[in-house]
N, C-alpha and C positions, 0 to 999 in steps of 0.2 A: 175705545178702550183698546189697550194694547194686549196682543198675544202673542205667545211664544212660537217661533217656529224654528225646527230643525232643517237646515239645509246642508247640502254638500258641494264644496268646491275642491278641486284638485283632490279628491280623495279626503279632505278634511271635514268632519262634521262640525258643525258651527251652530250656534244657539242665537238667535235674533229676537227682538221684540220689535212689533209693528202693529200700526192700527189699520194696515192696509188687508185686503180680501186676501184669501188663500190663494186665489189663482193669479194676483199681481205678485204675490212674494215668489211665487212658482215661476212667473216670467222674468223676474229679475235675477234670479239663480240661474235660469238658463241662458240668458243673456249674457251674465258675466262670464260663465263656463264658456259660451261660445266665443267670447271675445279672447279669453286666454288659450282656447284651442287654436283660434286665428294665428296668435302671436307664435304658438309653439310649433306650428307648421312650418313658418318662416324664419324662426330662432331656435332650431332644435338644440344647438350647443350652448343655450344659455340656463343658468341656473334658476331654480323654480322662483327665488325672490326675484329677479331680473324679469322674469317671464310675468310676474303678478304686476311689477310697476311698469312694465311697457303696456299691459291691457290696461292698467289704470290710466295711464297717459292716452291711449287710444280712445279709452272712454270719456276722460276728461274734454280732449279734443273735439270729439263729435258732439258732446253736450254745449260746449261754448260756440262751435259754429251752428248749432240749432237755435240757441238762447239769441245770437246775433241775428238770424234770419228773423227769428220771431219779433225782435226788437224792430227791426228794419220794417216789418209789415205792419207793425202797430202805427210806427211813425207815418208810414203812407198812408193808411188808412185813416189818421188823424189828419192830415193833410187834405186828403180828398173828403173827408166829413166836413172840415172848415170851408172848403171850396163850395160844397153842395150848399151848406148853410147859408153862405155868401148870395150863391145864386138865386135861392129862394128868397131871401131878403130883399135883393133887387128887384124881383119880380111882384112884389107885393105892393 
């Protein structure tokens, strides 16, 4: 069941719905805020909108890299599993 959460990003109070646990929502809020702060440190002369867009791009890049790594891991696991099954079948 979805629950309403109040979060604060860049001083803005936002209301979000989520079926996640309270601590997970807090972790997401903190993660996004940290990413925004990272961008602000390296791009102090940017507008707030540009900072948010850059932070979103950084988060998307990180997500897609991790997603690719996970897919590669599963492919490798599948290959090794197939080899193991073949090895076991040959020994029977």
